[in-house]
C-alpha positions in Angstrom: 51.8 -11.8 9.2 53.0 -8.6 7.1 54.3 -6.0 9.0 55.5 -4.1 5.9 53.6 -1.9 4.5 54.4 -1.8 1.1 53.8 -6.0 1.3 52.1 -7.4 -1.4 49.3 -9.6 -0.9 50.6 -13.7 -1.0 47.7 -15.3 -2.3 49.5 -18.9 -2.2 50.4 -18.4 1.8 48.1 -19.5 5.0 46.9 -16.3 6.0 43.7 -15.1 4.1 44.0 -12.3 1.7 41.5 -10.3 3.5 43.1 -10.5 6.7 47.1 -9.6 5.2 44.7 -6.6 3.5 43.9 -5.7 6.8 46.8 -6.1 8.4 49.1 -3.8 5.9 46.5 -1.3 6.1 46.7 -1.2 9.7 50.8 -0.6 9.6 50.2 2.0 6.7 48.2 3.9 9.1 50.8 2.9 12.2 53.9 4.6 9.8 51.3 7.6 9.3 50.3 7.2 5.6 46.6 8.2 7.0 46.6 10.7 10.1 43.5 10.4 12.8 40.2 11.5 11.3 41.2 11.5 8.0 40.3 9.2 5.0 42.7 5.9 3.9 42.8 5.6 0.0 39.6 4.4 -1.6 38.0 0.3 -2.1 38.5 1.2 -5.8 42.2 2.5 -5.2 43.1 -0.5 -3.0 41.1 -2.9 -5.4 44.0 -1.5 -7.7 46.6 -1.0 -5.5 46.8 -4.5 -4.2 45.0 -6.7 -7.3 42.2 -8.1 -4.7 38.2 -8.3 -5.7 36.3 -5.4 -4.5 34.8 -8.3 -2.1 37.8 -8.8 -0.3 38.8 -5.1 0.4 35.2 -4.6 1.8 36.3 -7.6 4.1 39.7 -6.5 5.1 37.8 -2.9 6.3 34.9 -4.2 7.7 37.6 -6.0 10.1 39.8 -3.2 10.7 36.2 -1.7 11.4 35.2 -4.2 13.9 38.6 -3.3 15.2 37.9 0.3 15.9 40.9 1.1 13.7 38.4 2.8 11.3 35.1 3.7 10.8 32.9 4.1 7.1 31.0 6.8 6.1 28.8 5.6 3.6 29.2 7.0 0.1 32.0 9.5 1.6 34.4 6.7 2.4 37.1 5.1 5.5 38.2 7.0 7.8 40.8 6.7 10.5 40.0 6.2 14.2 36.5 6.2 16.1 33.6 8.4 14.4 33.6 11.6 16.4 30.5 12.1 19.2 27.3 12.3 17.4 28.2 11.2 13.8 27.0 7.5 13.7 
């Protein structure tokens, strides 16, 4: 499981690429790349940065949403933390 926020995706490793990306994004949030309530990089940027399919990026983000690390606003982006009260 990669903990280096700048780690590359290991396509041949035992951990699926979407899970690797989810772990990388969590590490980037933990080190302060994106602050609470602020957006993370766009899907398009993550696709380009990590060389993954958009569906893989979306699956990684879905994992983080399920874990309560981020929340998404359709058409606006993905934000760090929990959604503000009354916004969901």
